N, CA, C and O atoms as CSV, one atom per row, in Angstrom:
chain,resi,resn,atom,element,x,y,z
A,1,UNK,N,N,-17.983,-0.006,31.977
A,1,UNK,CA,C,-18.078,0.252,30.541
A,1,UNK,C,C,-16.724,0.060,29.861
A,1,UNK,O,O,-16.645,-0.494,28.765
A,2,UNK,N,N,-15.664,0.520,30.515
A,2,UNK,CA,C,-14.329,0.397,29.935
A,2,UNK,C,C,-13.916,-1.069,29.864
A,2,UNK,O,O,-13.252,-1.486,28.916
A,3,UNK,N,N,-14.310,-1.848,30.868
A,3,UNK,CA,C,-13.960,-3.268,30.859
A,3,UNK,C,C,-14.606,-3.995,29.688
A,3,UNK,O,O,-13.984,-4.858,29.069
A,4,UNK,N,N,-15.849,-3.649,29.386
A,4,UNK,CA,C,-16.532,-4.275,28.253
A,4,UNK,C,C,-15.842,-3.889,26.949
A,4,UNK,O,O,-15.682,-4.725,26.059
A,5,UNK,N,N,-15.437,-2.639,26.833
A,5,UNK,CA,C,-14.719,-2.186,25.638
A,5,UNK,C,C,-13.401,-2.925,25.478
A,5,UNK,O,O,-13.054,-3.350,24.376
A,6,UNK,N,N,-12.674,-3.078,26.560
A,6,UNK,CA,C,-11.396,-3.800,26.490
A,6,UNK,C,C,-11.590,-5.265,26.117
A,6,UNK,O,O,-10.798,-5.815,25.352
A,7,UNK,N,N,-12.618,-5.895,26.639
A,7,UNK,CA,C,-12.887,-7.287,26.296
A,7,UNK,C,C,-13.268,-7.407,24.824
A,7,UNK,O,O,-12.817,-8.328,24.144
A,8,UNK,N,N,-14.092,-6.488,24.326
A,8,UNK,CA,C,-14.463,-6.508,22.913
A,8,UNK,C,C,-13.251,-6.271,22.011
A,8,UNK,O,O,-13.129,-6.901,20.961
A,9,UNK,N,N,-12.359,-5.370,22.414
A,9,UNK,CA,C,-11.149,-5.124,21.630
A,9,UNK,C,C,-10.260,-6.362,21.590
A,9,UNK,O,O,-9.719,-6.710,20.540
A,10,UNK,N,N,-10.111,-7.021,22.727
A,10,UNK,CA,C,-9.287,-8.236,22.759
A,10,UNK,C,C,-9.902,-9.363,21.943
A,10,UNK,O,O,-9.178,-10.100,21.274
A,11,UNK,N,N,-11.228,-9.511,21.983
A,11,UNK,CA,C,-11.877,-10.539,21.174
A,11,UNK,C,C,-11.710,-10.258,19.692
A,11,UNK,O,O,-11.442,-11.172,18.911
A,12,UNK,N,N,-11.867,-8.989,19.295
A,12,UNK,CA,C,-11.685,-8.635,17.895
A,12,UNK,C,C,-10.232,-8.832,17.470
A,12,UNK,O,O,-9.959,-9.207,16.330
A,13,UNK,N,N,-9.304,-8.578,18.387
A,13,UNK,CA,C,-7.888,-8.800,18.104
A,13,UNK,C,C,-7.610,-10.286,17.865
A,13,UNK,O,O,-6.864,-10.636,16.951
A,14,UNK,N,N,-8.195,-11.146,18.668
A,14,UNK,CA,C,-8.020,-12.586,18.487
A,14,UNK,C,C,-8.637,-13.052,17.178
A,14,UNK,O,O,-8.056,-13.880,16.476
A,15,UNK,N,N,-9.815,-12.525,16.845
A,15,UNK,CA,C,-10.474,-12.893,15.590
A,15,UNK,C,C,-9.623,-12.461,14.397
A,15,UNK,O,O,-9.492,-13.207,13.427
A,16,UNK,N,N,-9.049,-11.267,14.461
A,16,UNK,CA,C,-8.186,-10.805,13.370
A,16,UNK,C,C,-6.946,-11.675,13.233
A,16,UNK,O,O,-6.549,-12.011,12.117
A,17,UNK,N,N,-6.332,-12.045,14.347
A,17,UNK,CA,C,-5.118,-12.862,14.300
A,17,UNK,C,C,-5.411,-14.241,13.723
A,17,UNK,O,O,-4.648,-14.738,12.895
A,18,UNK,N,N,-6.496,-14.858,14.145
A,18,UNK,CA,C,-6.858,-16.174,13.619
A,18,UNK,C,C,-7.255,-16.061,12.150
A,18,UNK,O,O,-6.933,-16.935,11.345
A,19,UNK,N,N,-7.953,-14.988,11.808
A,19,UNK,CA,C,-8.349,-14.780,10.419
A,19,UNK,C,C,-7.164,-14.614,9.489
A,19,UNK,O,O,-7.169,-15.149,8.380
A,20,UNK,N,N,-6.155,-13.885,9.920
A,20,UNK,CA,C,-4.952,-13.706,9.100
A,20,UNK,C,C,-4.243,-15.042,8.899
A,20,UNK,O,O,-3.694,-15.304,7.829
A,21,UNK,N,N,-4.255,-15.872,9.916
A,21,UNK,CA,C,-3.571,-17.160,9.810
A,21,UNK,C,C,-4.286,-18.129,8.875
A,21,UNK,O,O,-3.635,-18.942,8.218
A,22,UNK,N,N,-5.612,-18.055,8.804
A,22,UNK,CA,C,-6.363,-19.051,8.057
A,22,UNK,C,C,-6.904,-18.589,6.709
A,22,UNK,O,O,-7.350,-19.422,5.919
A,23,UNK,N,N,-6.881,-17.302,6.423
A,23,UNK,CA,C,-7.480,-16.820,5.172
A,23,UNK,C,C,-6.567,-17.152,3.996
A,23,UNK,O,O,-5.344,-17.127,4.127
A,24,UNK,N,N,-7.161,-17.459,2.855
A,24,UNK,CA,C,-6.393,-17.880,1.679
A,24,UNK,C,C,-6.055,-16.721,0.749
A,24,UNK,O,O,-5.018,-16.750,0.087
A,25,UNK,N,N,-6.901,-15.711,0.688
A,25,UNK,CA,C,-6.667,-14.581,-0.202
A,25,UNK,C,C,-5.669,-13.618,0.438
A,25,UNK,O,O,-5.842,-13.200,1.583
A,26,UNK,N,N,-4.621,-13.270,-0.316
A,26,UNK,CA,C,-3.548,-12.447,0.256
A,26,UNK,C,C,-3.999,-11.034,0.570
A,26,UNK,O,O,-3.630,-10.486,1.608
A,27,UNK,N,N,-4.790,-10.434,-0.307
A,27,UNK,CA,C,-5.238,-9.061,-0.079
A,27,UNK,C,C,-6.152,-8.984,1.143
A,27,UNK,O,O,-6.068,-8.037,1.925
A,28,UNK,N,N,-7.008,-9.965,1.303
A,28,UNK,CA,C,-7.865,-10.000,2.493
A,28,UNK,C,C,-7.032,-10.189,3.760
A,28,UNK,O,O,-7.354,-9.623,4.805
A,29,UNK,N,N,-5.984,-10.966,3.673
A,29,UNK,CA,C,-5.099,-11.156,4.828
A,29,UNK,C,C,-4.398,-9.854,5.194
A,29,UNK,O,O,-4.224,-9.557,6.376
A,30,UNK,N,N,-3.997,-9.078,4.201
A,30,UNK,CA,C,-3.353,-7.786,4.480
A,30,UNK,C,C,-4.339,-6.825,5.119
A,30,UNK,O,O,-3.977,-6.080,6.029
A,31,UNK,N,N,-5.579,-6.834,4.654
A,31,UNK,CA,C,-6.593,-5.952,5.240
A,31,UNK,C,C,-6.862,-6.341,6.694
A,31,UNK,O,O,-6.980,-5.471,7.557
A,32,UNK,N,N,-6.958,-7.637,6.964
A,32,UNK,CA,C,-7.130,-8.085,8.349
A,32,UNK,C,C,-5.912,-7.755,9.199
A,32,UNK,O,O,-6.048,-7.406,10.372
A,33,UNK,N,N,-4.731,-7.862,8.618
A,33,UNK,CA,C,-3.505,-7.539,9.351
A,33,UNK,C,C,-3.453,-6.053,9.704
A,33,UNK,O,O,-3.010,-5.691,10.794
A,34,UNK,N,N,-3.901,-5.196,8.795
A,34,UNK,CA,C,-3.911,-3.759,9.097
A,34,UNK,C,C,-4.959,-3.432,10.152
A,34,UNK,O,O,-4.748,-2.538,10.971
A,35,UNK,N,N,-6.091,-4.145,10.147
A,35,UNK,CA,C,-7.074,-3.930,11.209
A,35,UNK,C,C,-6.539,-4.444,12.549
A,35,UNK,O,O,-6.858,-3.887,13.599
A,36,UNK,N,N,-5.727,-5.503,12.513
A,36,UNK,CA,C,-5.051,-5.981,13.719
A,36,UNK,C,C,-4.146,-4.885,14.296
A,36,UNK,O,O,-4.140,-4.647,15.504
A,37,UNK,N,N,-3.386,-4.226,13.422
A,37,UNK,CA,C,-2.513,-3.147,13.880
A,37,UNK,C,C,-3.286,-1.970,14.441
A,37,UNK,O,O,-2.854,-1.351,15.412
A,38,UNK,N,N,-4.424,-1.655,13.840
A,38,UNK,CA,C,-5.244,-0.553,14.337
A,38,UNK,C,C,-5.832,-0.880,15.702
A,38,UNK,O,O,-5.861,-0.024,16.586
A,39,UNK,N,N,-6.296,-2.100,15.880
A,39,UNK,CA,C,-6.821,-2.501,17.187
A,39,UNK,C,C,-5.708,-2.507,18.234
A,39,UNK,O,O,-5.935,-2.127,19.383
A,40,UNK,N,N,-4.509,-2.935,17.845
A,40,UNK,CA,C,-3.381,-2.893,18.784
A,40,UNK,C,C,-3.058,-1.457,19.193
A,40,UNK,O,O,-2.726,-1.197,20.349
A,41,UNK,N,N,-3.157,-0.524,18.240
A,41,UNK,CA,C,-2.908,0.881,18.575
A,41,UNK,C,C,-3.945,1.393,19.575
A,41,UNK,O,O,-3.609,2.145,20.490
A,42,UNK,N,N,-5.197,0.988,19.402
A,42,UNK,CA,C,-6.238,1.402,20.347
A,42,UNK,C,C,-5.987,0.787,21.722
A,42,UNK,O,O,-6.185,1.444,22.744
A,43,UNK,N,N,-5.555,-0.461,21.745
A,43,UNK,CA,C,-5.261,-1.108,23.025
A,43,UNK,C,C,-4.079,-0.428,23.715
A,43,UNK,O,O,-4.109,-0.223,24.928
A,44,UNK,N,N,-3.047,-0.079,22.961
A,44,UNK,CA,C,-1.909,0.637,23.565
A,44,UNK,C,C,-2.353,1.980,24.126
A,44,UNK,O,O,-1.861,2.413,25.168
A,45,UNK,N,N,-3.278,2.638,23.442
A,45,UNK,CA,C,-3.790,3.912,23.944
A,45,UNK,C,C,-4.570,3.693,25.239
A,45,UNK,O,O,-4.475,4.501,26.163
A,46,UNK,N,N,-5.336,2.613,25.309
A,46,UNK,CA,C,-6.076,2.290,26.534
A,46,UNK,C,C,-5.126,1.978,27.692
A,46,UNK,O,O,-5.471,2.204,28.852
A,47,UNK,N,N,-3.948,1.466,27.389
A,47,UNK,CA,C,-2.958,1.146,28.417
A,47,UNK,C,C,-2.077,2.340,28.784
A,47,UNK,O,O,-1.066,2.182,29.468
A,48,UNK,N,N,-2.459,3.528,28.330
A,48,UNK,CA,C,-1.748,4.787,28.625
A,48,UNK,C,C,-0.327,4.794,28.077
A,48,UNK,O,O,0.609,5.220,28.753
A,49,UNK,N,N,-0.180,4.321,26.856
A,49,UNK,CA,C,1.105,4.371,26.166
A,49,UNK,C,C,0.893,5.034,24.801
A,49,UNK,O,O,0.899,4.355,23.774
A,50,UNK,N,N,0.705,6.358,24.789
A,50,UNK,CA,C,0.376,7.021,23.521
A,50,UNK,C,C,1.512,7.000,22.509
A,50,UNK,O,O,1.255,6.994,21.305
A,51,UNK,N,N,2.761,6.988,22.965
A,51,UNK,CA,C,3.873,6.943,22.030
A,51,UNK,C,C,3.923,5.604,21.289
A,51,UNK,O,O,4.161,5.568,20.082
A,52,UNK,N,N,3.702,4.521,22.003
A,52,UNK,CA,C,3.675,3.202,21.378
A,52,UNK,C,C,2.466,3.082,20.456
A,52,UNK,O,O,2.550,2.471,19.390
A,53,UNK,N,N,1.345,3.663,20.866
A,53,UNK,CA,C,0.133,3.624,20.049
A,53,UNK,C,C,0.329,4.363,18.732
A,53,UNK,O,O,-0.137,3.903,17.689
A,54,UNK,N,N,1.008,5.498,18.768
A,54,UNK,CA,C,1.243,6.255,17.536
A,54,UNK,C,C,2.179,5.510,16.595
A,54,UNK,O,O,1.966,5.503,15.383
A,55,UNK,N,N,3.209,4.887,17.144
A,55,UNK,CA,C,4.134,4.120,16.306
A,55,UNK,C,C,3.429,2.910,15.709
A,55,UNK,O,O,3.632,2.590,14.538
A,56,UNK,N,N,2.602,2.237,16.502
A,56,UNK,CA,C,1.853,1.081,16.002
A,56,UNK,C,C,0.871,1.496,14.908
A,56,UNK,O,O,0.705,0.784,13.917
A,57,UNK,N,N,0.231,2.628,15.084
A,57,UNK,CA,C,-0.711,3.095,14.066
A,57,UNK,C,C,0.020,3.489,12.786
A,57,UNK,O,O,-0.458,3.214,11.685
A,58,UNK,N,N,1.160,4.123,12.926
A,58,UNK,CA,C,1.890,4.567,11.738
A,58,UNK,C,C,2.557,3.407,11.010
A,58,UNK,O,O,2.436,3.280,9.791
A,59,UNK,N,N,3.253,2.572,11.751
A,59,UNK,CA,C,3.986,1.473,11.114
A,59,UNK,C,C,3.125,0.234,10.919
A,59,UNK,O,O,3.067,-0.313,9.818
A,60,UNK,N,N,2.462,-0.211,11.969
A,60,UNK,CA,C,1.698,-1.445,11.903
A,60,UNK,C,C,0.502,-1.370,10.985
A,60,UNK,O,O,0.140,-2.360,10.348
A,61,UNK,N,N,-0.111,-0.213,10.911
A,61,UNK,CA,C,-1.287,-0.070,10.063
A,61,UNK,C,C,-0.946,0.544,8.718
A,61,UNK,O,O,-1.450,0.095,7.689
A,62,UNK,N,N,-0.105,1.555,8.710
A,62,UNK,CA,C,0.143,2.289,7.479
A,62,UNK,C,C,1.243,1.742,6.600
A,62,UNK,O,O,0.980,1.241,5.507
A,63,UNK,N,N,2.450,1.833,7.060
A,63,UNK,CA,C,3.609,1.542,6.217
A,63,UNK,C,C,3.686,0.062,5.836
A,63,UNK,O,O,3.898,-0.273,4.670
A,64,UNK,N,N,3.516,-0.808,6.808
A,64,UNK,CA,C,3.625,-2.234,6.517
A,64,UNK,C,C,2.514,-2.693,5.582
A,64,UNK,O,O,2.742,-3.529,4.708
A,65,UNK,N,N,1.311,-2.151,5.760
A,65,UNK,CA,C,0.210,-2.518,4.864
A,65,UNK,C,C,0.493,-2.072,3.433
A,65,UNK,O,O,0.229,-2.811,2.484
A,66,UNK,N,N,1.026,-0.870,3.281
A,66,UNK,CA,C,1.372,-0.394,1.939
A,66,UNK,C,C,2.466,-1.249,1.306
A,66,UNK,O,O,2.398,-1.561,0.117
A,67,UNK,N,N,3.465,-1.625,2.084
A,67,UNK,CA,C,4.530,-2.477,1.547
A,67,UNK,C,C,4.012,-3.860,1.154
A,67,UNK,O,O,4.415,-4.406,0.126
A,68,UNK,N,N,3.126,-4.421,1.965
A,68,UNK,CA,C,2.576,-5.736,1.625
A,68,UNK,C,C,1.680,-5.671,0.392
A,68,UNK,O,O,1.702,-6.584,-0.432
A,69,UNK,N,N,0.897,-4.610,0.255
A,69,UNK,CA,C,0.057,-4.455,-0.938
A,69,UNK,C,C,0.928,-4.264,-2.174
A,69,UNK,O,O,0.611,-4.796,-3.238
A,70,UNK,N,N,2.014,-3.516,-2.050
A,70,UNK,CA,C,2.936,-3.348,-3.179
A,70,UNK,C,C,3.578,-4.674,-3.562
A,70,UNK,O,O,3.760,-4.953,-4.747
A,71,UNK,N,N,3.923,-5.493,-2.576
A,71,UNK,CA,C,4.516,-6.799,-2.869
A,71,UNK,C,C,3.494,-7.723,-3.534
A,71,UNK,O,O,3.843,-8.481,-4.439
A,72,UNK,N,N,2.251,-7.666,-3.096
A,72,UNK,CA,C,1.211,-8.493,-3.711
A,72,UNK,C,C,0.965,-8.059,-5.147
A,72,UNK,O,O,0.721,-8.896,-6.016
A,73,UNK,N,N,1.026,-6.757,-5.402
A,73,UNK,CA,C,0.772,-6.275,-6.769
A,73,UNK,C,C,1.883,-6.697,-7.737
A,73,UNK,O,O,1.652,-6.745,-8.945
A,74,UNK,N,N,3.062,-6.998,-7.238
A,74,UNK,CA,C,4.172,-7.430,-8.092
A,74,UNK,C,C,4.115,-8.913,-8.434
A,74,UNK,O,O,4.834,-9.363,-9.326
A,75,UNK,N,N,3.287,-9.672,-7.754
A,75,UNK,CA,C,3.198,-11.103,-7.999
A,75,UNK,C,C,2.051,-11.415,-8.948
A,75,UNK,O,O,1.136,-10.611,-9.129
A,76,UNK,N,N,2.117,-12.592,-9.548
A,76,UNK,CA,C,1.051,-13.065,-10.422
A,76,UNK,C,C,0.344,-14.215,-9.754
A,76,UNK,O,O,0.952,-15.002,-9.029
A,77,UNK,N,N,-0.956,-14.306,-10.006
A,77,UNK,CA,C,-1.733,-15.410,-9.464
A,77,UNK,C,C,-1.791,-16.516,-10.499
A,77,UNK,O,O,-2.293,-16.313,-11.604
A,78,UNK,N,N,-1.283,-17.673,-10.149
A,78,UNK,CA,C,-1.362,-18.825,-11.056
A,78,UNK,C,C,-2.218,-19.886,-10.416
A,78,UNK,O,O,-2.047,-20.211,-9.241
A,79,UNK,N,N,-3.136,-20.427,-11.183
A,79,UNK,CA,C,-4.027,-21.453,-10.656
A,79,UNK,C,C,-3.916,-22.705,-11.483
A,79,UNK,O,O,-4.591,-23.694,-11.200
């Protein structure tokens, strides 16, 4: 059961990484990037590294996502 969970987490991680690289909308890319960080935190927890998982969840999902959203809000969309 754990092996299936790990495989699903890795597949979702790959989908998030490819999605961030190819998506055109910046806000959607930030949302995918934050989900990438959350999945990485879960994977670190599965690898018995709770300290790394907590840092990844706090920085990779929380702080960096807020900073990127703040940077996007300061820009204008020109078409």
